Residue frames relative to the residue before (quaternion, step in Angstrom):
aa qw qx qy qz dx dy dz
X 1.0000 0.0000 0.0000 0.0000 0.00 0.00 0.00
X 0.6468 0.4899 -0.3057 0.4982 3.52 1.12 -0.86
X 0.6660 0.5241 -0.3102 0.4307 3.57 0.93 -0.75
X 0.6256 0.5258 -0.2907 0.4977 3.50 1.22 -0.72
X 0.6371 0.5048 -0.3079 0.4944 3.57 1.08 -0.73
X 0.6454 0.5171 -0.3049 0.4723 3.58 1.01 -0.79
X 0.6598 0.4810 -0.3013 0.4925 3.59 0.98 -0.83
X 0.6421 0.5018 -0.3374 0.4713 3.62 0.95 -0.64
X 0.6438 0.5195 -0.3138 0.4660 3.57 0.97 -0.88
X 0.6322 0.5159 -0.3111 0.4872 3.61 1.04 -0.81
X 0.6681 0.5018 -0.3216 0.4454 3.58 0.85 -0.83
X 0.6349 0.4940 -0.3334 0.4917 3.56 1.09 -0.65
X 0.6425 0.5410 -0.3116 0.4443 3.51 1.09 -0.69
X 0.6173 0.5279 -0.3503 0.4663 3.54 1.10 -0.68
X 0.7021 0.4499 -0.2746 0.4788 3.63 0.93 -0.86
X 0.7691 0.4282 -0.2183 0.4213 3.64 0.84 -0.99
X 0.5484 0.6301 -0.4166 0.3587 3.60 1.13 -0.30
X 0.4366 -0.7152 0.4966 0.2264 3.43 -1.07 0.82
X 0.7452 0.3567 -0.1996 0.5268 3.55 1.13 -0.67
X 0.5439 -0.6496 0.4120 0.3354 3.68 -0.91 0.65
X 0.6026 0.5684 -0.3663 0.4239 3.57 1.11 -0.66
X 0.6646 0.5005 -0.2911 0.4723 3.55 0.99 -0.95
X 0.6225 0.5205 -0.3388 0.4763 3.56 1.07 -0.68
X 0.6589 0.4784 -0.3371 0.4726 3.63 0.90 -0.68
X 0.6608 0.4897 -0.3265 0.4658 3.61 0.99 -0.69
X 0.6210 0.5142 -0.3457 0.4801 3.57 1.14 -0.50
X 0.5878 0.5339 -0.3528 0.4949 3.58 1.20 -0.58
X 0.6275 0.5246 -0.3534 0.4541 3.58 1.02 -0.61
X 0.5824 0.5683 -0.3417 0.4702 3.54 1.15 -0.72
X 0.6601 0.5218 -0.2870 0.4579 3.58 0.89 -1.06
X 0.7267 0.4599 -0.2528 0.4433 3.52 0.82 -1.00
X 0.5891 0.5588 -0.3377 0.4761 3.55 1.23 -0.55
X 0.7038 0.4392 -0.2697 0.4889 3.52 0.89 -1.01
X 0.5864 0.5236 -0.4006 0.4706 3.68 1.05 -0.35
X 0.6016 0.5567 -0.3428 0.4589 3.57 1.05 -0.64
X 0.6223 0.5122 -0.3129 0.5024 3.55 1.03 -0.94
X 0.6718 0.4933 -0.3384 0.4369 3.64 0.79 -0.77
X 0.6089 0.5397 -0.3338 0.4760 3.56 1.14 -0.71
X 0.6462 0.5102 -0.3321 0.4603 3.61 1.01 -0.69
X 0.6054 0.5521 -0.3212 0.4749 3.51 1.16 -0.82
X 0.7050 0.4446 -0.2502 0.4926 3.59 1.07 -0.60
X 0.4467 -0.7085 0.4210 0.3481 3.61 1.35 0.12
X 0.4757 0.6281 -0.4638 0.4050 3.55 1.03 0.86
X 0.1097 -0.8629 0.4911 0.0472 3.57 0.61 1.22
X 0.6744 0.5149 -0.3028 0.4341 3.54 0.90 -0.94
X 0.6356 0.4922 -0.3190 0.5019 3.63 0.99 -0.84
X 0.6342 0.5196 -0.3539 0.4501 3.67 0.87 -0.78
X 0.6409 0.5193 -0.3050 0.4760 3.59 0.95 -0.91
X 0.6654 0.4885 -0.3096 0.4719 3.56 0.87 -0.82
X 0.6193 0.5554 -0.3327 0.4442 3.55 0.99 -0.80
X 0.6749 0.4795 -0.2790 0.4865 3.59 0.93 -0.91
X 0.7174 0.4781 -0.2516 0.4398 3.56 0.74 -1.08
X 0.7699 0.3587 -0.2045 0.4866 3.55 0.67 -1.14
X 0.7817 0.3491 -0.2069 0.4736 3.65 0.49 -1.03
X 0.7628 0.3893 -0.2491 0.4523 3.49 0.44 -1.11
X 0.6497 0.5082 -0.2769 0.4929 3.58 1.28 -0.70
X 0.8573 0.2705 -0.1067 0.4248 3.43 0.01 -1.49
X 0.7254 0.4665 -0.2866 0.4172 3.58 0.73 -1.05
X 0.6481 0.5001 -0.3246 0.4738 3.62 1.04 -0.78
X 0.6314 0.4951 -0.3555 0.4794 3.66 1.00 -0.71
X 0.6104 0.5449 -0.3612 0.4472 3.60 1.01 -0.64
X 0.6320 0.5233 -0.3180 0.4750 3.53 0.97 -1.02
X 0.7040 0.4803 -0.2926 0.4338 3.59 0.70 -0.96
X 0.6237 0.5403 -0.3339 0.4555 3.55 1.16 -0.65
X 0.6787 0.4670 -0.2981 0.4820 3.56 0.99 -0.85
X 0.6131 0.5393 -0.3633 0.4487 3.56 1.06 -0.70
X 0.6693 0.4919 -0.2992 0.4697 3.62 0.87 -0.99
X 0.6349 0.5325 -0.3399 0.4447 3.57 1.01 -0.84
X 0.6951 0.4607 -0.2632 0.4851 3.64 0.84 -0.99
X 0.6072 0.5546 -0.3389 0.4570 3.61 1.10 -0.64
X 0.6735 0.4929 -0.3085 0.4564 3.55 0.96 -0.87
X 0.6286 0.5916 -0.2959 0.4090 3.41 1.14 -0.91
X 0.7064 0.4650 -0.2488 0.4721 3.57 0.97 -0.98
X 0.3795 -0.7558 0.4599 0.2707 3.61 1.21 -0.23
X 0.3258 0.7426 -0.5356 0.2358 3.67 1.05 0.50
X 0.4535 -0.6785 0.4991 0.2911 3.54 -1.11 0.64
X 0.6741 -0.4734 0.3957 0.4061 3.47 -1.41 0.07
X 0.4215 -0.6995 0.5238 0.2422 3.50 -1.03 0.83
X 0.4538 -0.6807 0.4945 0.2937 3.57 -0.88 0.86
X 0.4641 -0.6443 0.5285 0.3002 3.46 -1.22 0.66
X 0.4121 -0.6906 0.5393 0.2498 3.50 -1.13 0.78
X 0.5592 -0.6386 0.4282 0.3100 3.66 -1.04 0.81
X 0.6934 0.5105 -0.2791 0.4251 3.55 1.00 -0.88
X 0.5341 0.6789 -0.4202 0.2781 3.63 1.07 -0.42
X 0.6821 0.5020 -0.3256 0.4203 3.60 0.88 -0.83
X 0.6607 0.4797 -0.3294 0.4741 3.76 0.92 -0.72
X 0.6516 0.5014 -0.3260 0.4666 3.56 1.07 -0.77
X 0.6415 0.5158 -0.3405 0.4544 3.57 0.95 -0.71
X 0.6263 0.5205 -0.3473 0.4650 3.60 0.97 -0.63
X 0.6788 0.4791 -0.3084 0.4632 3.58 0.89 -0.96
X 0.7029 0.4747 -0.2870 0.4453 3.61 0.85 -0.78
X 0.5734 0.5508 -0.3464 0.4978 3.54 1.25 -0.53
X 0.6734 0.5048 -0.2912 0.4549 3.58 0.93 -0.90
X 0.6162 0.5489 -0.2976 0.4801 3.51 1.17 -0.87
X 0.6954 0.4769 -0.2649 0.4678 3.55 0.90 -0.99
X 0.6409 0.5040 -0.3245 0.4795 3.60 0.99 -0.77
X 0.6597 0.5094 -0.3256 0.4464 3.59 0.94 -0.82
X 0.6396 0.5063 -0.3081 0.4895 3.57 1.02 -0.88
X 0.6587 0.5017 -0.3145 0.4642 3.58 0.88 -0.73
X 0.7097 0.4304 -0.2955 0.4730 3.56 0.82 -0.78
X 0.5798 0.5476 -0.3455 0.4945 3.60 1.13 -0.52
X 0.6866 0.4608 -0.3109 0.4685 3.65 0.84 -0.77
X 0.6263 0.5186 -0.3388 0.4733 3.55 1.10 -0.62
X 0.7396 0.4407 -0.2565 0.4393 3.61 0.75 -0.94
X 0.7582 0.3466 -0.2153 0.5086 3.60 1.08 -0.61
X 0.3197 0.7652 -0.5058 0.2375 3.49 1.12 0.37
X 0.3202 -0.7979 0.4820 0.1686 3.59 -0.78 0.91
X 0.3944 -0.7388 0.4602 0.2945 3.55 1.27 -0.22
X 0.2030 0.7941 -0.5499 0.1603 3.59 0.97 0.79
X 0.5270 -0.6433 0.4573 0.3152 3.52 -1.15 0.66
X 0.2916 -0.7357 0.5938 0.1455 3.57 -1.12 0.83
X 0.5704 -0.5851 0.4550 0.3539 3.54 -1.05 0.77
X 0.4193 -0.7109 0.5089 0.2447 3.60 -0.98 0.83
X 0.4502 -0.6785 0.5180 0.2618 3.48 -1.15 0.63
X 0.5833 -0.5502 0.4321 0.4126 3.59 -1.16 0.43
X 0.6225 -0.5349 0.4091 0.3987 3.64 -1.26 0.53
X 0.8214 0.2415 -0.2005 0.4761 3.54 -0.99 0.97
X 0.4251 0.7277 -0.4478 0.2988 3.59 1.24 -0.05
X 0.8347 0.1526 -0.1472 0.5083 3.59 -0.77 1.10
X 0.5165 0.6417 -0.4432 0.3536 3.58 1.12 0.19
X 0.6749 -0.4859 0.3331 0.4443 3.56 -1.21 0.38
X 0.6432 0.5314 -0.3319 0.4402 3.64 0.89 -0.91
X 0.7167 0.4756 -0.2761 0.4289 3.56 0.70 -1.06
X 0.6434 0.4999 -0.3112 0.4891 3.58 1.05 -0.74
X 0.6795 0.4926 -0.3039 0.4508 3.56 0.88 -0.84
X 0.6335 0.5485 -0.3028 0.4540 3.52 1.04 -0.85
X 0.7026 0.4291 -0.2676 0.5006 3.60 0.88 -0.91
X 0.6280 0.5812 -0.3162 0.4096 3.56 1.02 -0.73
X 0.7987 0.3161 -0.1201 0.4977 3.46 0.95 -1.08
X 0.6580 0.4243 -0.3196 0.5337 3.61 1.32 0.31
X 0.8004 0.3015 -0.1460 0.4972 3.55 0.30 -1.25
X 0.8203 0.2363 -0.1012 0.5110 3.54 0.79 -0.90
X 0.2338 0.7942 -0.5325 0.1762 3.62 1.09 0.74
X 0.6769 0.4791 -0.3386 0.4445 3.73 0.81 -0.82
X 0.6840 0.4548 -0.3489 0.4511 3.63 0.75 -0.77
X 0.5716 0.5728 -0.3752 0.4521 3.59 1.16 -0.63
X 0.6932 0.4767 -0.2705 0.4681 3.58 0.80 -1.00
X 0.6249 0.5086 -0.3438 0.4823 3.63 0.97 -0.76
X 0.6530 0.4961 -0.3400 0.4602 3.66 0.88 -0.79
X 0.6185 0.5309 -0.3490 0.4624 3.62 1.04 -0.67
X 0.6643 0.4827 -0.3226 0.4708 3.62 0.87 -0.76
X 0.6417 0.5237 -0.3254 0.4561 3.55 0.94 -0.84
X 0.6541 0.4925 -0.3104 0.4830 3.62 0.97 -0.72
X 0.6313 0.5203 -0.3361 0.4666 3.60 1.04 -0.68
X 0.6458 0.4824 -0.3364 0.4868 3.56 0.95 -0.84
X 0.6379 0.5214 -0.3513 0.4448 3.69 0.92 -0.73
X 0.6295 0.5344 -0.3178 0.4659 3.58 0.97 -0.78
X 0.6662 0.4792 -0.2830 0.4964 3.64 0.94 -0.97
X 0.6536 0.5070 -0.3340 0.4519 3.60 0.92 -0.74
X 0.6351 0.5429 -0.3094 0.4541 3.55 1.09 -0.84
X 0.6316 0.5001 -0.3183 0.4997 3.61 1.09 -0.75
X 0.6527 0.5069 -0.3087 0.4708 3.63 0.86 -0.89
X 0.6966 0.4285 -0.3094 0.4851 3.65 0.80 -0.85
X 0.6853 0.5012 -0.3054 0.4311 3.66 0.92 -0.68
X 0.5832 0.6020 -0.3818 0.3894 3.60 1.24 -0.46
X 0.5147 -0.6582 0.4509 0.3139 3.63 -0.93 0.88
X 0.4341 -0.6783 0.5391 0.2469 3.49 -1.14 0.79
X 0.1544 -0.7766 0.6056 0.0797 3.62 -0.77 1.02
X 0.3627 -0.7406 0.5053 0.2545 3.65 -0.51 1.04
X 0.6514 -0.5355 0.3627 0.3967 3.60 -1.14 0.56
X 0.6426 0.5312 -0.3504 0.4268 3.62 0.86 -0.79
X 0.6729 0.4803 -0.2930 0.4802 3.64 1.05 -0.70
X 0.5809 0.5801 -0.3828 0.4237 3.69 1.11 -0.47
X 0.6203 0.5535 -0.3759 0.4093 3.60 1.00 -0.61
X 0.7119 0.4432 -0.2535 0.4822 3.64 1.16 -0.57
X 0.5199 0.6266 -0.4196 0.4013 3.54 1.20 0.08
X 0.4942 -0.6545 0.4538 0.3486 3.68 -0.94 0.69
X 0.5624 -0.6137 0.4026 0.3808 3.62 -1.04 0.58
X 0.5771 -0.5983 0.4341 0.3471 3.57 -1.18 0.64
X 0.3754 -0.7401 0.5058 0.2357 3.56 -0.99 0.76
């Protein structure tokens, strides 16, 4: 329940944030809570993949592209708002109280059991390379196109007048 609320709060943060960096950090919150939900489902391998691949690599890639594009536009640094620090203290206190309340009043109810082999390396690999082979390959191509686009966007623009002075390609 707490992980679902955290994921929902992160999703609202992705949409409501005014700056792209905060949206990416809110996405990190969503992906982290999703990994917690995988752990609650006894799918440890999928949770580890979630943290390593999505929360680690993809969000870092998003932040890199955001910073690259932010530098290119020449936008200045956004001023900090004065009310952020007191609000963060209040929200942290509320979150800590809710977490402690959930720990102390936990009833220890039974959770439905997962099927045998759910979330293991073998079951994930078998479904990935049999049932979901085409979507897996399409996702690979989309990521490749994204990487190529990031390289093209990050390449410096050379005006036509400067191209005349460049040495010919070998």
